[in-house]
C-alpha positions as CSV (number, residue, x, y, z in Angstrom):
1,S,124.3,122.8,111.0
2,N,127.2,123.8,109.6
3,I,126.6,127.0,108.8
4,E,123.7,128.2,112.2
5,P,124.1,125.2,114.1
6,F,121.1,126.4,116.7
7,Q,118.5,127.2,113.4
8,G,119.9,124.4,111.0
9,A,118.8,121.5,114.0
10,A,115.7,123.3,115.3
11,T,114.3,123.7,111.7
12,G,115.3,119.9,110.9
13,V,113.9,119.2,113.9
14,G,110.4,120.9,112.2
15,G,110.1,119.9,109.2
16,N,110.4,116.0,110.2
17,L,107.3,116.9,112.8
18,R,105.7,118.2,109.8
19,D,105.8,115.5,107.7
20,I,104.7,113.8,110.3
21,Y,102.0,115.3,110.8
22,T,100.6,115.9,107.4
23,M,99.9,112.1,107.1
24,G,97.0,112.7,109.7
25,A,99.1,111.0,112.7
26,R,100.3,112.7,116.0
27,Q,104.1,112.5,116.8
28,I,105.2,110.7,119.7
29,A,109.2,110.5,120.0
30,I,111.6,112.5,118.1
31,L,115.3,110.8,117.6
32,D,118.4,112.3,116.4
33,S,121.5,111.2,115.0
34,Q,125.3,113.4,114.6
35,R,128.3,112.8,113.3
36,I,130.7,115.8,114.5
37,G,134.6,116.5,114.3
38,D,137.5,116.4,116.4
39,P,135.9,116.8,120.4
40,S,139.2,118.6,121.3
41,D,138.6,121.5,118.3
42,A,137.0,124.5,119.5
43,K,134.7,124.7,116.6
44,T,133.2,120.8,117.0
45,R,132.3,122.0,120.8
46,H,130.9,125.2,119.2
47,L,128.5,122.5,117.2
48,V,127.5,120.2,119.9
49,Y,126.5,123.0,121.9
50,G,124.0,124.8,119.3
51,V,123.0,121.5,117.9
52,V,121.9,119.9,121.2
53,S,120.3,123.5,122.3
54,G,118.4,123.6,118.8
55,M,117.1,120.7,118.6
56,S,116.2,121.0,122.6
57,W,114.8,124.5,122.2
58,Y,112.3,123.2,118.6
59,G,111.1,120.0,120.6
60,N,110.9,120.8,124.2
61,C,109.0,124.1,123.1
62,F,106.5,121.7,120.5
63,G,106.3,119.3,123.6
64,C,106.9,116.5,121.4
65,P,109.7,113.9,123.7
66,T,113.3,113.0,122.8
67,V,113.9,109.7,122.8
68,G,117.2,108.5,122.1
69,G,120.0,109.1,119.3
70,E,124.0,109.6,119.3
71,I,126.8,111.4,118.8
72,A,130.1,109.5,116.6
73,F,133.2,111.8,116.4
74,A,135.8,111.2,113.9
75,P,137.5,114.0,112.1
76,A,136.3,113.4,108.4
77,Y,132.7,115.3,109.8
78,A,134.8,117.7,111.1
79,G,133.7,120.6,107.8
80,N,130.8,118.7,107.4
81,P,129.0,117.5,110.5
82,L,126.1,115.8,110.2
83,V,122.3,116.2,112.0
84,N,120.0,112.9,111.1
85,V,116.5,113.5,112.7
86,M,113.8,111.2,112.7
87,C,110.1,111.4,114.1
88,V,107.8,108.9,115.0
89,G,103.9,108.9,115.0
90,L,100.8,107.5,115.6
91,V,97.7,107.6,112.9
92,R,94.3,104.9,112.7
93,A,95.4,102.8,109.1
94,D,91.7,104.2,107.9
95,R,92.9,108.1,108.5
96,I,95.8,108.6,106.5
97,F,96.1,112.2,104.2
98,R,98.7,111.9,101.3
99,A,100.3,114.6,99.4
100,R,98.0,114.8,96.6
101,A,96.3,117.4,94.2
102,D,92.8,115.2,93.4
103,G,89.9,116.5,92.2
104,V,89.7,120.0,89.2
105,G,88.5,122.7,90.0
106,N,88.9,122.2,94.2
107,P,90.7,125.0,95.7
108,V,94.4,125.0,97.1
109,F,95.1,126.9,100.6
110,Y,98.1,128.3,102.4
111,V,97.9,127.9,106.1
112,G,100.3,128.5,108.1
113,N,103.1,131.2,108.9
114,K,103.5,134.1,106.6
115,T,106.4,134.3,103.9
116,G,109.8,135.6,104.2
117,R,113.2,135.4,102.5
118,D,115.1,133.9,104.9
119,G,115.7,129.7,103.3
120,I,115.9,130.5,99.9
121,H,118.5,128.0,98.1
122,G,118.0,126.8,101.6
123,A,118.1,122.9,99.2
124,T,120.4,124.3,96.5
125,M,122.8,124.5,99.8
126,A,122.1,121.8,101.4
127,S,123.2,120.0,98.0
128,S,126.6,122.2,98.0
129,A,130.0,121.1,98.9
130,F,131.5,123.6,101.6
131,D,134.6,126.2,101.0
132,A,135.7,128.4,103.0
133,H,132.9,130.8,102.1
134,A,130.8,128.7,103.7
135,Q,128.8,131.1,106.3
136,E,127.9,133.4,104.1
137,R,125.1,131.4,102.9
138,R,124.0,132.4,106.5
139,P,120.6,133.5,104.4
140,T,119.8,130.4,103.6
141,V,119.2,128.9,106.6
142,Q,115.9,128.7,107.0
143,V,114.8,129.8,111.1
144,G,112.1,128.1,113.2
145,D,109.0,128.8,115.2
146,P,108.4,125.9,117.6
147,F,105.0,127.7,119.0
148,T,103.4,128.4,115.3
149,E,104.3,124.5,114.4
150,K,102.3,123.6,117.3
151,L,99.1,125.9,116.3
152,L,99.7,124.1,112.7
153,L,100.0,120.9,113.7
154,E,96.3,121.4,115.9
155,A,94.8,123.7,113.3
156,C,96.2,120.6,110.4
157,L,94.3,117.9,111.9
158,E,91.4,119.3,113.3
159,A,91.1,120.4,109.5
160,M,91.4,116.6,108.4
161,R,88.6,115.8,110.7
162,T,86.0,117.7,108.9
163,G,86.8,116.1,106.4
164,A,87.1,119.0,103.9
165,V,90.5,118.3,103.1
166,V,92.3,116.3,100.0
167,G,95.1,116.8,100.4
168,I,98.1,118.3,102.6
169,Q,102.0,118.3,102.0
170,D,104.8,121.1,104.1
171,M,106.4,123.1,101.9
172,G,109.8,122.3,102.5
173,A,113.0,122.1,100.6
174,A,112.7,124.6,97.6
175,G,109.1,125.8,99.5
176,L,106.2,126.4,97.2
177,A,107.5,125.5,93.8
178,C,107.8,122.5,95.2
179,C,104.0,121.8,96.7
180,T,102.7,123.2,93.8
181,S,104.4,121.1,91.4
182,E,104.6,117.1,93.1
183,M,100.6,117.5,94.8
184,P,99.6,117.6,91.5
185,A,102.0,115.1,89.3
186,R,101.3,112.4,92.7
187,S,97.7,113.4,90.8
188,G,98.0,114.0,87.5
189,T,96.7,116.9,87.6
190,G,98.2,120.7,87.4
191,M,97.7,123.7,89.7
192,D,97.1,127.7,88.9
193,V,97.7,129.8,91.4
194,E,98.8,133.7,92.8
195,L,101.5,134.7,94.6
196,R,100.5,137.8,95.6
197,R,97.9,136.1,97.8
198,V,100.6,134.3,99.7
199,P,100.7,135.9,102.7
200,Q,104.0,137.6,103.2
201,R,105.8,139.9,106.3
202,E,108.4,141.2,103.9
203,T,107.6,144.0,101.3
204,G,109.1,143.7,97.9
205,M,109.2,140.1,97.4
206,T,109.5,139.3,93.6
207,P,108.3,136.4,92.4
208,Y,111.1,133.5,92.7
209,E,111.4,134.6,96.2
210,I,107.9,133.5,96.9
211,L,107.9,130.8,95.0
212,L,111.2,129.0,96.3
213,S,111.0,131.0,100.1
214,E,111.7,127.7,102.8
215,S,110.4,130.0,105.6
216,Q,109.1,127.3,108.0
217,E,105.8,126.4,109.5
218,R,103.8,125.9,106.1
219,M,101.6,124.1,104.6
220,L,99.5,123.7,101.0
221,L,96.7,122.4,101.7
222,V,93.8,121.2,99.2
223,A,90.5,121.5,100.0
224,A,86.7,120.0,98.9
225,R,85.3,122.5,96.9
226,G,82.1,124.8,98.3
227,R,83.8,123.7,101.9
228,E,86.3,126.6,101.7
229,A,85.0,128.2,104.8
230,E,85.1,125.3,107.1
231,V,89.2,125.5,106.1
232,R,88.6,129.4,107.3
233,R,87.0,128.8,110.4
234,V,89.3,126.4,111.4
235,F,92.4,128.3,111.0
236,D,90.4,131.5,112.1
237,K,90.2,130.0,115.9
238,W,94.1,128.8,115.4
239,E,94.7,132.2,114.1
240,L,96.5,131.3,111.6
241,D,96.5,131.7,107.8
242,A,94.2,130.4,105.9
243,V,94.3,131.6,102.2
244,E,93.0,130.4,99.3
245,I,95.3,131.4,96.9
246,G,94.2,129.0,93.7
247,R,92.4,126.1,91.9
248,V,93.6,122.4,90.7
249,T,93.8,122.1,86.5
250,A,93.4,119.6,84.4
251,D,96.1,120.6,82.2
252,G,99.3,118.9,83.9
253,T,100.6,121.9,84.4
254,L,102.4,124.6,87.0
255,T,100.7,128.4,86.5
256,A,102.0,131.0,88.3
257,R,100.6,134.0,88.1
258,L,101.2,137.7,89.4
259,D,98.2,139.8,90.1
260,G,96.7,137.9,87.5
261,E,100.0,138.2,84.6
262,V,101.5,134.8,83.9
263,V,105.4,134.6,85.3
264,A,105.8,130.8,85.2
265,R,104.1,127.7,83.2
266,V,105.8,124.3,83.7
267,P,104.9,120.7,83.3
268,V,104.9,119.5,86.4
269,D,105.6,115.7,85.2
270,L,109.0,118.1,84.6
271,L,109.6,119.3,87.9
272,A,108.7,116.7,89.5
273,D,109.9,113.4,88.4
274,A,113.9,113.2,88.6
275,P,116.2,112.0,85.8
276,R,117.7,108.4,86.3
277,Y,122.0,108.9,85.9
278,E,124.1,106.9,84.4
279,K,127.7,107.8,85.6
280,P,130.9,105.6,86.0
281,T,130.8,104.1,89.5
282,A,134.4,102.8,90.3
283,A,135.6,101.2,93.9
284,P,138.5,103.1,95.8
285,P,142.0,102.5,94.7
286,W,143.2,102.6,97.9
287,L,140.1,100.3,99.4
288,A,141.9,97.1,98.6
289,D,145.6,98.7,100.9
290,R,143.4,100.0,103.8
291,Q,141.4,96.5,103.7
292,A,144.5,94.0,103.5
293,F,146.0,95.9,107.0
294,D,146.2,93.5,109.4
295,P,144.8,95.4,113.0
296,L,146.8,92.0,114.8
297,T,150.3,93.1,114.0
298,L,150.3,96.2,116.1
299,P,152.2,96.5,119.3
300,A,149.7,94.6,122.6
301,R,148.3,96.7,125.2
302,G,149.9,96.3,128.4
303,D,147.6,97.3,130.1
304,L,144.2,95.8,129.2
305,G,142.2,97.7,132.0
306,A,143.4,101.5,131.0
307,A,142.4,101.1,127.4
308,L,138.9,99.5,128.5
309,T,138.9,103.0,130.7
310,E,139.7,105.1,127.5
311,L,137.4,103.8,125.1
312,L,134.8,103.9,127.8
313,A,135.7,107.9,128.5
314,S,135.8,108.3,124.6
315,P,133.2,110.9,123.2
316,T,131.4,108.0,120.8
317,I,131.2,105.2,123.4
318,A,130.4,107.3,127.0
319,S,127.3,108.7,127.9
320,K,125.7,111.6,126.5
321,A,123.5,112.3,129.3
322,W,124.5,115.4,129.2
323,A,122.9,116.0,125.7
324,F,119.9,113.7,127.1
325,R,119.7,116.2,130.2
326,Q,118.1,119.0,128.1
327,Y,115.6,117.5,125.6
328,D,112.6,116.9,127.6
329,Q,111.8,113.2,127.7
330,Q,109.1,112.7,129.1
331,V,106.1,115.3,127.5
332,G,102.6,112.8,126.6
333,I,103.8,110.4,129.6
334,N,104.6,107.8,126.9
335,T,107.8,106.8,127.3
336,L,108.8,103.4,129.3
337,V,112.0,103.6,128.8
338,L,114.5,107.0,128.8
339,P,117.3,108.0,126.2
340,G,120.9,105.8,126.8
341,A,119.2,102.5,126.2
342,D,119.9,100.4,123.1
343,A,115.9,101.2,122.2
344,A,113.5,103.8,123.8
345,V,110.1,101.9,124.8
346,L,107.1,104.2,124.3
347,R,103.4,103.1,125.2
348,I,100.5,103.3,122.7
349,K,97.6,104.4,124.6
350,G,94.3,102.8,124.6
351,T,96.2,99.2,124.0
352,R,99.1,96.6,125.7
353,R,101.2,97.6,122.9
354,A,104.5,100.2,123.1
355,L,106.9,100.9,120.0
356,A,110.6,100.2,120.4
357,V,112.9,103.1,118.3
358,S,116.4,103.3,117.8
359,T,118.5,104.6,114.8
360,D,122.5,103.7,114.5
361,G,125.1,103.7,111.5
362,N,128.9,103.3,112.1
363,G,131.1,105.4,109.3
364,R,134.1,103.8,109.0
365,H,132.3,99.9,109.1
366,V,130.4,101.1,105.7
367,F,134.1,103.1,104.7
368,L,135.8,99.9,104.6
369,D,133.1,97.8,103.6
370,P,130.2,99.8,101.9
371,R,127.6,97.0,101.3
372,R,128.4,94.8,104.2
373,G,128.8,97.7,106.6
374,A,125.7,99.1,105.5
375,A,124.2,95.9,106.2
376,M,125.5,96.0,109.5
377,A,123.5,99.0,110.0
378,V,120.1,97.4,109.8
379,C,121.1,94.9,112.0
380,E,122.1,97.1,114.5
381,A,119.0,99.0,114.3
382,A,116.6,96.3,114.2
383,R,119.4,94.5,117.2
384,N,118.5,97.0,119.4
385,V,115.1,97.3,118.7
386,A,114.9,93.2,119.7
387,C,116.7,93.6,122.6
388,A,114.5,96.4,124.3
389,G,112.0,92.7,123.0
390,G,110.4,94.7,120.2
391,R,109.2,92.7,116.7
392,P,111.0,95.2,113.7
393,L,108.2,96.9,111.7
394,G,109.7,99.2,109.1
395,V,113.0,100.8,108.5
396,T,114.2,104.6,107.4
397,D,116.9,105.9,106.2
398,C,119.0,108.8,106.1
399,M,121.8,108.4,103.6
400,N,124.7,110.7,103.7
401,F,127.8,110.8,101.2
402,G,129.8,112.7,99.5
403,S,129.7,114.0,96.0
404,P,127.8,111.4,93.1
405,E,130.1,113.0,90.8
406,R,133.4,110.8,91.7
407,P,133.1,107.3,91.2
408,E,134.1,106.1,94.0
409,I,131.5,108.0,96.1
410,L,128.9,106.7,94.0
411,W,130.4,103.3,94.0
412,Q,129.9,103.2,98.2
413,F,126.5,104.5,97.8
414,A,125.7,101.9,95.0
415,E,127.0,99.2,97.5
416,A,125.3,100.6,100.9
417,I,121.8,100.3,98.9
418,D,122.2,96.9,97.6
419,G,123.5,96.3,101.8
420,I,120.5,98.1,103.3
421,A,118.4,96.2,100.7
422,E,120.1,92.7,101.5
423,A,119.7,93.2,105.0
424,C,115.5,94.3,105.3
425,R,114.8,91.3,102.8
426,A,116.9,89.0,105.4
427,L,114.1,90.5,108.0
428,E,111.5,90.3,106.6
429,V,111.6,94.3,107.1
430,P,110.5,97.2,104.7
431,V,111.9,100.4,104.0
432,V,109.5,103.0,104.4
433,G,111.3,106.3,104.0
434,G,114.2,108.4,103.8
435,N,116.2,110.8,102.4
436,V,119.8,111.0,100.9
437,S,122.2,113.5,101.0
438,F,125.0,114.2,99.3
439,Y,128.0,116.5,98.5
440,N,128.9,116.5,102.0
441,E,132.8,117.9,101.5
442,T,133.9,120.8,102.5
443,N,137.5,121.4,100.3
444,G,137.1,118.6,98.7
445,Q,137.0,116.1,101.9
446,A,134.4,114.0,101.6
447,I,132.6,113.4,104.9
448,L,132.9,109.2,105.8
449,P,129.8,107.2,103.7
450,T,127.6,107.4,106.6
451,P,124.2,105.6,105.9
452,V,121.5,106.3,109.2
453,I,119.1,104.2,110.0
454,G,116.2,103.8,112.4
455,V,113.8,101.5,113.0
456,V,110.0,101.1,114.8
457,G,109.4,98.3,116.4
458,V,106.1,96.2,118.5
459,L,105.9,95.2,121.7
460,D,102.9,93.6,122.3
461,D,102.8,93.4,125.8
462,A,104.1,97.2,127.1
463,G,105.0,95.7,130.9
464,R,107.4,93.0,129.1
465,F,110.3,95.5,127.8
466,A,114.1,94.6,128.9
467,T,117.1,97.4,128.9
468,Q,120.6,96.9,128.8
469,W,121.6,97.6,132.8
470,F,121.9,94.5,135.4
471,K,119.8,95.0,137.8
472,A,121.0,92.7,140.8
473,G,123.9,90.7,141.3
474,G,123.8,86.1,141.2
475,H,122.3,86.7,138.0
476,R,124.0,84.5,135.1
477,I,125.7,86.6,132.0
478,A,125.3,84.4,128.6
479,L,126.7,86.0,125.5
480,L,124.2,84.9,122.8
481,G,125.8,84.6,118.9
482,P,129.3,84.4,116.5
483,G,132.1,84.3,118.3
484,E,134.0,85.9,115.1
485,V,134.7,89.3,115.6
486,S,137.5,92.1,114.5
487,L,139.5,94.7,115.2
488,G,138.6,96.2,111.3
489,G,137.2,99.9,111.6
490,S,136.7,99.4,115.4
491,E,136.8,102.0,118.1
492,Y,139.3,100.6,119.3
493,L,141.6,100.7,116.4
494,W,141.0,103.8,116.0
495,T,141.1,105.3,119.8
496,A,144.3,103.4,120.2
497,H,145.9,103.7,117.3
498,R,144.3,106.4,115.1
499,R,144.0,103.7,112.4
500,L,140.6,103.2,110.0
501,A,141.8,100.0,108.5
502,G,141.3,96.4,108.1
503,R,138.5,93.9,107.6
504,L,135.2,93.7,109.0
505,A,133.4,90.9,110.6
506,P,131.9,88.2,108.4
507,L,127.5,88.7,108.7
508,D,125.3,85.7,108.5
509,L,122.2,87.0,108.0
510,E,120.6,84.2,108.8
511,L,121.9,83.4,112.1
512,E,120.8,87.5,112.4
513,R,117.5,87.1,112.2
514,R,117.3,84.0,114.5
515,V,119.8,85.5,117.0
516,Q,117.1,89.0,117.1
517,A,114.2,85.6,117.3
518,A,115.6,84.1,120.1
519,V,116.1,87.7,122.0
520,R,113.0,89.0,121.5
521,A,111.2,85.5,122.6
522,A,113.7,85.8,126.3
523,V,112.1,89.5,126.6
524,S,108.9,88.6,125.8
525,A,109.2,85.3,128.5
526,G,110.3,87.5,131.0
527,L,113.3,85.0,131.3
528,V,116.1,87.9,130.9
529,T,116.9,91.0,132.9
530,A,118.8,92.8,131.1
531,A,119.5,92.5,127.4
532,H,122.6,94.5,125.6
533,D,123.8,94.8,122.0
534,C,127.4,94.6,121.7
535,S,128.5,96.9,119.3
536,D,131.2,99.7,119.4
537,G,134.3,98.7,121.8
538,G,133.1,94.8,121.6
539,L,132.3,92.8,124.5
540,A,134.0,94.2,127.1
541,V,132.6,97.6,126.7
542,A,129.3,96.1,126.6
543,L,129.9,93.9,129.9
544,A,131.1,97.4,131.2
545,E,128.3,99.8,130.1
546,S,125.9,96.9,131.4
547,C,127.1,96.9,134.8
548,V,127.2,101.3,134.7
549,S,124.3,102.2,132.8
550,G,121.6,102.1,135.2
551,R,120.9,103.7,139.0
552,A,123.2,101.8,140.8
553,P,125.8,100.2,139.3
554,V,126.3,96.0,139.4
555,G,129.6,94.6,139.5
556,C,130.4,91.0,137.1
557,D,132.9,88.5,136.8
558,A,133.5,87.2,132.9
559,T,135.5,84.6,131.2
560,L,135.0,86.6,127.1
561,G,137.5,83.5,126.1
562,G,140.4,80.9,126.8
563,A,143.6,81.7,127.9
564,G,145.4,81.7,124.6
565,A,143.2,84.2,123.0
566,H,144.4,87.3,121.4
567,A,143.3,89.7,124.4
568,E,142.3,92.9,121.8
569,L,141.1,91.1,120.1
570,T,138.5,88.7,122.4
571,L,137.8,92.1,124.6
572,F,137.2,95.1,121.8
573,G,136.2,93.1,118.7
574,E,133.5,93.9,117.0
575,G,131.0,92.1,115.2
576,P,127.2,91.3,114.2
577,S,124.7,89.5,115.8
578,R,125.9,89.1,119.6
579,V,123.8,90.2,122.6
580,V,124.6,90.1,126.5
581,V,121.4,89.1,128.3
582,A,121.7,88.3,132.4
583,V,119.6,85.0,133.9
584,E,118.3,85.6,137.1
585,P,119.3,81.6,138.8
586,E,115.5,80.5,138.5
587,R,114.9,81.0,135.0
588,V,117.8,79.4,134.4
589,R,116.9,76.1,133.1
590,E,114.1,78.0,130.7
591,F,116.6,80.1,129.5
592,E,118.7,77.2,128.3
593,A,116.0,75.2,126.9
594,L,115.1,78.1,124.5
595,M,117.8,78.3,123.5
596,A,118.3,75.0,122.5
597,E,115.2,75.6,120.4
598,S,116.5,78.6,119.0
599,A,119.2,76.5,117.4
600,I,121.7,80.0,117.8
601,P,125.4,79.9,118.7
602,W,125.8,80.8,122.5
603,R,127.4,80.5,125.8
604,W,127.0,81.2,129.7
605,I,129.9,83.7,130.3
606,G,129.7,84.9,134.1
607,T,128.1,86.4,137.2
608,T,127.1,89.6,137.8
609,G,127.7,91.4,141.3
610,G,130.0,92.7,143.5
611,D,131.7,96.4,143.5
612,R,134.2,95.1,140.1
613,L,134.7,94.6,137.0
614,T,137.0,91.4,136.0
615,L,136.7,90.1,132.5
616,R,138.9,86.8,132.3
617,L,141.1,84.7,129.6
618,G,141.0,81.5,131.1
619,S,141.7,81.7,134.3
620,R,143.7,85.3,134.4
621,A,141.8,88.4,134.7
622,V,143.4,90.5,132.0
623,V,141.2,93.2,133.6
624,A,140.5,93.6,137.4
625,A,138.7,97.6,138.4
626,G,136.8,98.8,140.6
627,I,132.8,100.1,139.6
628,D,133.4,103.5,140.9
629,Q,136.1,103.5,138.2
630,I,134.3,102.4,135.8
631,E,131.5,104.5,136.0
632,H,133.3,107.6,135.8
633,A,135.1,107.5,133.1
634,W,131.9,106.5,131.2
635,R,129.8,108.9,132.9
636,S,131.7,112.4,132.8
637,G,133.8,111.3,129.0
638,F,131.7,113.2,127.1
639,E,130.9,115.9,129.6
640,R,133.7,116.5,130.1
641,R,135.3,117.4,126.3
642,M,131.8,119.4,126.4
643,A,133.0,121.9,129.4
């Protein structure tokens, strides 16, 4: 996407879609997580326009709704933007297909789009650092065709229903070379393919180019011997190529031929099994000084209302409606909660259940404390799902880091992996997939270490979900979770002081689990009318977002701390395991009883209503702003930067 944002983002979507339907599933949702440089820079705006346009074009044309995601900004991403895509699909557990090449003698089919020279060395490019000559690599960017992708989806699912498909894999990174080695490696078999039979849209392609092309919308399919005609018939119906290019063998070797002459013969295990590297790791020498910085020593802001308005208008926190409007959010008519909430909610047709999905990550947190920051990213994504009423089912992660050849980068990576593992064990959620992206550097400058976490959860009753915005006046507001927060690594510290330093708030994983369970129970019992995770910008931003992110703004009056509390820390400090909820007056006693059973810290902090946002420390109002002013700052902050 850094080289060609439109096609880079579009083909990123396409690859994720194919990964889903090669399993026999039908896609129901796309989410995206973007990390971009300085929004005041013209190149950044060009990247955002291109990425959002590419994603919306591919997803909209294919017919899969984009239901959520995030766009965050930091200078560290200026030379190396991140575009992570998550796709969610549904499949019956007894109808899952796998990327295997079982059955010696079974035919191997090439199906889908024709092979061209686009994308050759695309995987190599993605695994290299950028420099001043990055634009010269445009030919390595693949070109997508969502309409062919849609035909390929339907053809593959129909072929699977015939029972003639033994195994299938998307031709992604390293193209045909990857599929023809990985599939037999999983099965303990080999593969013999004739490259002349591969459908090509360009003349004079060499065996090397045919094997390594990353042209899009292509699959490698192993069929049951004797059922070749059924496979061809299905793909003929959808007007797609389905050419038998080889056979499964017993020798554990990939043999590639051109006109019968062997041009490559390699043991598949050698290609598919990754070596294990034992490289040195070391914490960065500057980390201790960064962590030792105390943000509370900085000069206090006199006008906290202005500070809150600045935060709400900052491009990372402000509404992303400008991007979401370009996505088809409801194709398939399953979307119950649209983009912009803590988590999107989608019904599962034919059942009473629904899915809640969310992505999260915070590079600043991981930069300052890789283990805790990565664990907090898992907790936040799961907490967002819990705020919608969902029970997390699984985690997928996208690990974005600099060069692993540098000991401090590899240390960050190892620490982040351990943090994710600890959080997932505590929350009892399995990691079911993901990927690793190294060498995210430009001219030796690495990005912030950025694990992006995706979580899928289930709601047993699709009619019982919560959203983040206040619905009416007169509702009681409660804050669930611990009171300890920090300005270290916070959005406020960066927006107000341009500092990335300090220590993160402590993380109690057992308390996190109980808070999520309590929120989930309150939502499923219908006791709360709104639930919103406290994250970027702290409690003040969470309350403001709850006031203005619905269709009609609703004010509130809340006491956030005592008269002697540190104002910036109380309003804008960030920490895990905190959720704001709203409760109707007639449900207050039931809610209090549930909280007593949950054994978590919590307190009433205010009431919804009126046309102002009033935040107090003790009896003193430290923020008193018209709700229209707050809404304007939040809704226009990102969009005006894109103008």
